[in-house]
N, C-alpha and C positions, 0 to 999 in steps of 0.2 A: 603254204599255197601252190595250189597246183599252178603249173607250166603250159598247162595245155588252156593255148589260147579262148577266147570266145568263139560263139559256135550260134550258126542258128539252131535256133531247135534248147537251146541252154534254160533252162531254169538259173532268177535271180530273185533271191529270196530277200522280205522283208525290206527294211529300213539303207540294204546294204552301205552305210556308214553317210549316209547324205548322196552319198554318189548323182542319184537323178533330183538333188532340188528337199528341203526337211519336209516337205507335205507327202510325200511321197513314201507310206507302209507300206504300202501290199504287193506283194510276189506278182512276176510278170515273165515270157517269155520271149525270147529275142525275136526278132522274125526278120529281122537285117544287119548285116553286120558289112563296115566300111576297117580302110587300115585304123583307123584310129578311132573312131566311132560306131553308137548303135540306136539298133531303134528297137523297144520292145512294149509290147504290149499286152493287160492282163487277160488270163482264161475267161472266157466268153460267160462259161458260167462262177466266176468269181460277183459276190453277192452285188458291190459296187460295177463291175466291167463298162457297164454302160455313161457314166459321168467322166468317167478317168476316157482319155485319149492315148497317145502315142507316149513312149518317154521316150529323150534323147537323153544319150549321153556321148560327150567325147574326149579328149585327153585323157593323158596314161595316166596319171593318179587316178581318174574316179573309174577309168577300163579295173586297175586294178585294182577297187573297191568293190566292183561286180566281179571280179573273181573271184575274189571270199565270198561277196554270199553267195554265189554260186554254187562254192565247195563245201557251205558249213550245211547244215542238218536242219532242214522246217517242219517240225512234225505238226504241223495247221496249215500247211499248205496243200490248196487243193491243184496244183500242178504235177506230174508224177515227170519221170524223168523214162517212162518204158513208151513211148512212141518213138517212130524214130526220129532219129533227125535227117536234114535233106541238106545232103553235100553238092551237090551241085542244080544249078537251074537247067529245069529241061523243056524251060519254054511254056505257051499256053498248048489245051491239050482239045 
C-alpha cells in the first residue's frame, strides 16, 4: 500500500472493501479532502452518475481502504489519472 495521502483528483476504484458502504460499486474521484475524511463523486460520464450523489468516508480504517482501492488497477474504470490534480484552492474566477 502506498503511503501517499489521498488527494483531490485521486480515483478510488470500485467497492473499496466496503469503505463507502456495502452498496457502493462504482469508481469515484475525490473532490474534497479533510484531515480524516473525503468526499468523492462518480465521473459525470458514468452511466449511473445522475443516480449517485456524493460519497463520504471518515475514519482511519476506511481511508486506508480507500488508499488501497486507489492504488489497485481497474481495467473497466472510465476515470483516468491523466487529468491534472488540484494542488491548492485558487478561489472563484
